[in-house]
C-alpha positions as a printed Julia matrix, in Angstrom:
367×3 Matrix{Float64}:
 -11.56  -19.12   -3.58
 -13.21  -20.97   -6.48
  -9.99  -22.91   -7.04
  -9.85  -24.09   -3.41
 -13.57  -24.91   -3.29
 -14.18  -26.58   -6.64
 -10.91  -27.83   -8.12
 -10.69  -30.78   -5.65
 -14.03  -31.94   -7.13
 -12.54  -32.36  -10.62
 -12.66  -36.16  -10.35
 -16.45  -35.98  -10.12
 -16.94  -33.09  -12.56
 -14.2   -33.07  -15.17
 -15.25  -29.62  -16.38
 -13.84  -28.17  -13.13
 -10.38  -29.11  -14.38
 -10.44  -25.79  -16.26
  -9.75  -24.03  -12.94
  -6.18  -25.31  -13.03
  -5.41  -23.02  -15.98
  -4.15  -19.57  -15.05
  -5.2   -18.23  -18.45
  -8.84  -19.15  -17.78
  -8.82  -17.7   -14.27
  -7.04  -14.51  -15.43
  -9.51  -13.92  -18.27
 -12.41  -14.63  -15.9
 -11.02  -12.15  -13.35
 -10.65   -9.44  -16.01
 -14.2    -9.95  -17.33
 -15.65  -10.09  -13.83
 -13.81   -6.88  -12.9
 -15.34   -5.16  -15.94
 -18.82   -6.42  -15.07
 -18.49   -5.24  -11.46
 -17.44   -1.79  -12.71
 -20.36   -1.54  -15.12
 -22.89   -2.81  -12.57
 -21.95   -0.86   -9.45
 -20.32    2.17  -11.11
 -23.59    4.1   -11.62
 -24.67    3.29   -8.05
 -21.37    4.54   -6.6
 -21.56    7.73   -8.66
 -25.14    8.32   -7.46
 -24.13    7.63   -3.85
 -21.14    9.99   -3.98
 -23.35   12.73   -5.45
 -25.95   12.15   -2.74
 -23.27   12.43   -0.05
 -21.88   15.54   -1.81
 -18.42   14.01   -2.08
 -17.2    16.19   -4.93
 -13.82   17.29   -6.21
 -12.34   20.59   -5.03
 -10.54   22.35   -7.9
  -7.42   24.41   -7.17
  -7.73   28.06   -8.17
  -4.08   27.94   -9.31
  -4.78   25.2   -11.86
  -5.92   25.54  -15.49
  -9.1    27.63  -15.71
 -10.72   24.97  -17.89
 -10.8    22.67  -14.84
 -13.07   24.94  -12.8
 -16.14   23.41  -14.48
 -15.17   20.04  -12.94
 -15.82   21.29   -9.43
 -18.26   19.02   -7.61
 -17.61   15.97   -9.81
 -17.83   12.89   -7.54
 -14.43   11.73   -6.34
 -13.09    8.85   -4.22
 -14.07    6.64   -7.16
 -11.03    4.51   -6.43
 -13.39    2.57   -4.18
 -14.9     1.24   -7.41
 -11.46    0.13   -8.63
 -10.71   -1.6    -5.32
 -14.01   -3.49   -5.37
 -13.54   -4.46   -9.01
 -10.02   -5.81   -8.48
 -10.09   -7.36   -5.0
 -13.29   -9.39   -5.39
 -12.35  -11.11   -8.7
  -8.83  -11.81   -7.4
 -10.31  -13.27   -4.21
 -12.61  -15.5    -6.25
 -10.25  -16.68   -8.99
  -6.71  -16.64   -7.51
  -5.01  -19.17   -5.26
  -5.24  -17.44   -1.9
  -2.41  -19.49   -0.36
   0.02  -18.03   -2.92
   2.52  -15.71   -1.21
   2.64  -13.34   -4.21
  -1.13  -12.84   -4.08
  -0.98  -12.22   -0.33
   1.72   -9.56   -0.69
  -0.07   -7.75   -3.54
  -3.28   -7.77   -1.48
  -1.39   -6.17    1.42
   0.02   -3.38   -0.77
  -3.26   -2.6    -2.52
  -5.41   -2.53    0.62
  -2.8    -0.69    2.74
  -2.39    2.2     0.31
  -6.1     2.15   -0.42
  -6.77    2.88    3.26
  -4.17    5.66    3.34
  -5.65    7.17    0.18
  -9.16    6.88    1.64
  -8.02    8.75    4.77
  -6.4    11.44    2.64
  -9.58   11.91    0.57
 -11.75   11.85    3.69
  -9.75   14.65    5.34
  -9.77   16.78    2.17
 -13.37   16.31    1.08
 -15.37   15.48    4.19
 -13.38   17.35    6.83
 -12.46   20.19    4.41
  -8.77   20.08    5.35
  -7.25   21.55    2.17
  -4.05   19.47    2.07
  -5.64   16.3     3.43
  -3.3    13.86    5.13
  -0.05   15.61    6.02
   2.67   14.66    3.51
   5.03   13.23    6.11
   2.3    10.95    7.47
   1.52    9.73    3.96
   5.23    9.14    3.37
   5.47    7.28    6.67
   2.64    4.99    5.55
   4.44    4.28    2.27
   7.72    3.56    4.06
   5.94    1.24    6.51
   4.41   -0.64    3.59
   7.79   -0.95    1.87
   9.28   -2.22    5.12
   6.48   -4.77    5.58
   6.96   -6.07    2.01
  10.73   -6.27    2.64
  10.25   -8.3     5.82
   7.81  -10.62    4.07
  10.26  -11.21    1.21
  13.19  -11.79    3.57
  11.27  -14.29    5.71
   9.5   -16.3     2.96
  11.22  -19.43    1.62
   9.87  -18.71   -1.87
  12.38  -15.84   -2.16
  15.44  -17.66   -0.78
  17.29  -17.84   -4.11
  16.12  -14.51   -5.53
  15.74  -12.34   -2.45
  17.9    -9.34   -3.37
  18.3    -9.67   -7.13
  16.62   -7.95  -10.04
  16.58   -8.21  -13.83
  18.2    -5.62  -16.07
  16.74   -5.07  -19.56
  18.95   -5.31  -22.67
  21.96   -6.95  -20.94
  22.84  -10.59  -21.6
  23.97  -11.1   -18.0
  20.73   -9.55  -16.83
  20.85  -10.28  -13.08
  21.95   -7.61  -10.62
  22.19   -8.11   -6.85
  21.3    -5.12   -4.65
  22.53   -6.93   -1.52
  21.77   -5.17    1.73
  20.38   -2.16   -0.16
  17.38   -4.08   -1.45
  14.93   -3.06    1.35
  15.67    0.59    0.48
  15.0    -0.21   -3.2
  11.63   -1.77   -2.29
  10.64    1.3    -0.29
  11.77    3.61   -3.11
   9.86    1.7    -5.81
   6.59    1.49   -3.85
   6.75    5.09   -2.67
   7.85    6.46   -6.04
   5.27    4.55   -8.08
   2.32    5.32   -5.83
   3.21    9.03   -5.8
   3.88    9.1    -9.57
   0.45    7.64  -10.36
  -1.1    10.09   -7.9
   0.55   13.02   -9.72
  -0.58   11.7   -13.11
  -4.22   11.58  -12.02
  -5.03   15.12  -13.11
  -6.93   14.78  -16.4
 -10.05   12.84  -17.35
  -9.05    9.25  -18.1
  -5.3     9.85  -18.09
  -4.2     7.75  -15.12
  -6.86    5.03  -15.52
  -5.97    4.5   -19.19
  -2.23    4.35  -18.51
  -2.78    1.96  -15.59
  -4.85   -0.36  -17.8
  -1.98   -0.44  -20.33
   0.68   -1.08  -17.67
  -1.24   -3.85  -15.88
  -2.06   -5.57  -19.18
   1.66   -5.79  -19.97
   2.47   -7.01  -16.48
  -0.25   -9.66  -16.77
   1.6   -11.08  -19.78
   4.98  -10.86  -18.04
   3.73  -12.62  -14.9
   2.34  -15.48  -16.96
   5.59  -15.85  -18.93
   7.74  -15.62  -15.78
   5.72  -18.4   -14.14
   6.21  -20.79  -17.08
   9.54  -22.61  -17.09
   9.35  -23.24  -20.85
   8.51  -19.65  -21.83
  10.99  -18.06  -19.41
  13.76  -20.41  -20.57
  13.06  -19.63  -24.24
  13.11  -15.88  -23.6
  16.07  -16.17  -21.2
  14.26  -14.38  -18.37
  14.1   -15.2   -14.67
  11.8   -18.14  -13.91
   9.77  -17.59  -10.75
   7.73  -20.61   -9.61
   4.23  -19.6    -8.56
   4.5   -16.03   -9.86
   2.06  -16.79  -12.68
  -0.76  -16.53  -10.16
  -0.18  -12.77  -10.15
  -1.52  -12.61  -13.71
  -4.97  -13.14  -12.16
  -4.5    -9.97  -10.1
  -2.9    -7.99  -12.94
  -5.72   -8.99  -15.33
  -8.34   -8.04  -12.75
  -6.64   -4.67  -12.23
  -6.51   -4.05  -16.0
 -10.22   -4.9   -16.21
 -11.02   -2.7   -13.21
  -9.13    0.26  -14.7
 -10.87   -0.16  -18.06
 -14.22   -0.39  -16.29
 -13.43    2.75  -14.33
 -12.32    4.48  -17.54
 -15.86    3.97  -18.88
 -17.02    6.54  -16.31
 -13.77    8.51  -16.02
 -13.29    9.37  -19.71
 -13.94   12.98  -20.73
 -16.16   14.49  -19.52
 -15.54   12.5   -16.36
 -18.52   11.39  -14.29
 -16.21   10.38  -11.45
 -12.59   10.84  -10.31
 -10.54    8.1    -8.65
  -9.1    10.28   -5.88
  -6.14    9.26   -3.75
  -7.9     6.06   -2.69
  -7.58    4.89   -6.28
  -4.31    6.41   -7.46
  -2.25    5.54   -4.38
  -3.53    1.95   -4.17
  -3.14    1.26   -7.9
   0.31    2.87   -7.91
   1.44    0.8    -4.92
   0.1    -2.36   -6.59
   2.02   -1.52   -9.78
   5.26   -0.96   -7.86
   4.82   -4.12   -5.79
   4.11   -6.13   -8.94
   7.42   -4.96  -10.43
   9.24   -5.88   -7.19
   7.77   -9.38   -7.02
   8.54   -9.96  -10.7
  12.09   -8.66  -10.27
  11.38   -6.13  -13.0
  12.05   -2.89  -11.14
  14.14   -1.46  -13.99
  11.59   -2.54  -16.6
   8.96   -0.61  -14.64
  10.79    2.58  -15.66
   9.91    1.75  -19.28
   6.4     0.33  -18.83
   5.47    3.18  -16.5
   7.51    5.72  -18.43
   4.73    8.3   -18.55
   4.31    8.09  -14.77
   8.08    8.57  -14.39
   7.96   11.52  -16.77
   5.16   13.14  -14.77
   7.01   12.72  -11.46
  10.31   14.02  -12.86
   8.55   17.1   -14.27
   7.39   18.01  -10.75
  10.87   17.43   -9.28
  12.48   19.58  -12.0
   9.88   22.34  -11.6
  10.4    22.57   -7.84
  14.19   22.21   -8.11
  14.5    24.88  -10.8
  12.24   27.29   -8.9
  14.31   26.92   -5.72
  17.62   27.19   -7.59
  16.64   30.37   -9.44
  15.26   31.88   -6.25
  18.56   31.21   -4.5
  20.66   32.55   -7.42
  18.47   35.39   -8.69
  16.36   36.23   -5.65
  13.22   35.39   -7.59
  11.99   31.9    -8.44
  11.33   31.03  -12.08
   9.36   28.15  -13.54
  10.84   25.66  -15.96
   7.38   24.6   -17.17
   4.18   26.58  -17.45
   2.8    24.26  -14.76
   3.66   20.87  -13.3
   2.93   17.98  -13.63
   3.75   18.15  -17.31
   0.24   17.35  -18.56
  -0.83   20.76  -17.24
   2.07   22.37  -19.12
   0.66   21.12  -22.42
  -2.84   22.26  -21.43
  -1.58   25.79  -20.75
   0.32   25.64  -24.04
  -3.06   25.37  -25.78
  -3.6    21.62  -26.17
  -7.16   20.44  -25.49
  -7.39   18.07  -22.53
  -8.48   15.13  -24.7
  -5.47   15.62  -27.0
  -3.08   15.49  -24.06
  -4.72   12.34  -22.7
  -4.81   10.46  -26.01
  -1.23   11.35  -26.9
  -0.02   10.28  -23.46
  -1.93    7.0   -23.93
  -0.17    6.52  -27.28
   3.21    7.06  -25.61
   2.18    4.59  -22.9
   1.25    1.95  -25.52
   4.54    2.47  -27.4
   6.53    2.11  -24.18
   4.57   -1.02  -23.26
   5.32   -2.62  -26.63
   8.96   -1.56  -26.41
   9.23   -3.14  -22.95
   8.21   -6.52  -24.4
  10.94   -6.32  -27.04
  13.57   -6.12  -24.29
  13.1    -9.84  -23.68
  14.78  -10.55  -27.04
  17.11   -7.53  -27.31
  20.1    -8.72  -25.29
């Protein structure tokens, strides 16, 4: 909004010319997101406590988690406020990439809010029925597909993606691309949701992932940088670095209150919306395969659940009694039950996330 309001006045006030620079607006969005988190975080925590919106802890989970019962949840509202407001203020709102990422974040934020509301306020143990949640994710993927297929900005790149490591790095999904979009958005939002099980784990990993994507969006929107690195140049995509920077700032701000011992949990309203935003960002950047590296810990968490369920069903069918592959899924709980302190699991998963993020950047030159 600031760009549209003040940049036209640059002839009268030359200092306003700074608004043309994406780097300035991205840094401003990140700082503003942090400030919003620090300023309204304590108020949101107090309000959630007052309304008795606390986390319900599963009796089947690690016993060490029982002490977390009653910790305020639905803190993803803080993340949404801290990312949407700075993006609204500092991004170009007529940019199609910004509009699509807004749709994904708000859409899944509403679905996550409904899920949390049913579980915590209405005391419905499973919250929103899984098939309804899946239907919402598929509808979002379909809406993003339609938007991409009908926008002239995507005419030349509609169904293609980039493949890391290969010199001829462009792959065309053709008519299958809408299914790929649905799969990426659904998979990423659910993977982040599964990862959100330990204090600071998901918020820290999200901050790492969005920081990397902020750099990639800026590079992809610069014809000189993208040509030098031999990556796909996407005119206008650089504006997404404002959103990605704001999301990184929002996640770091949330981590201030979410680190062990957590004062607040993000809930589905936070994990589903941030996950959908991460998946949509990869789709718009044509970096769906690179997302598997940047979000490798999220992928690992999701696969651990799939393997646990699959192995249990297979052994039950073959042996008449189901067996577990892991002590507990997702895999962060397996390490907890193996004797690792929660903080050790979180920090080591962060380290893996940082290593994967750095490795993902090297793929631009390893071809």
